[in-house]
C-alpha positions, 0 to 999 in steps of 0.5 A, spaced: 493 899 899 490 895 893 483 894 891 480 888 894 477 883 890 470 881 891 466 875 889 459 872 889 459 870 896 461 876 899 459 882 894 452 884 898 455 883 905 461 887 903 457 893 899 451 893 904 456 894 910 461 899 908 461 905 912 464 909 907 462 909 899 464 903 895 467 904 888 467 897 885 470 896 878 467 890 874 472 887 869 475 881 866 482 879 864 481 878 857 478 886 856 484 891 854 480 897 857 480 893 863 487 892 863 488 899 862 484 901 868 487 896 873 493 901 875 488 907 875 484 903 880 490 901 884 492 908 884 485 910 886 485 905 892 491 908 895 488 915 894 482 914 897 485 909 903 480 910 909 475 915 905 472 910 900 473 902 899 475 900 892 474 893 890 474 889 883 469 884 881 471 879 875 465 878 871 467 872 869 468 869 876 461 873 879 457 873 872 451 873 877 453 879 881 454 883 874 447 880 871 444 883 877 446 890 877 445 890 869 453 890 867 453 890 860 459 893 858 466 893 861 470 896 865 464 899 869 465 902 875 459 903 880 459 907 886 455 905 892 453 909 898 450 905 904 449 899 899 445 903 894 448 904 887 449 912 886 453 913 880 455 908 874 461 910 869 462 905 863 469 905 860 476 908 861 477 914 865 483 917 868 484 917 876 483 925 876 476 924 873 474 918 877 476 922 883 472 928 881 466 923 881 467 919 887 469 926 891 461 928 891 460 922 895 465 923 900 
């Protein structure tokens, strides 16, 4: 299962209605650390299939959402539970590190 792309018009609905934790990768195609993180996010999506939703939001396409959540640096990963932000990770992290963080909310 690959990460689902979110956009300005569906972000709030998807995140607020998620029955499992939502892991959102705020990224951009021109960002080298974001490109390094992309395969990690895909692996994380496979690992968490059925336990948490894994999403990607391109900050260039949905700058309004990034601004609303105060995303100042990318990559930024925000973990939402019940539509509420629970944790924020800025910068590249390994899949193992991300799993340890997300597992707190499963």
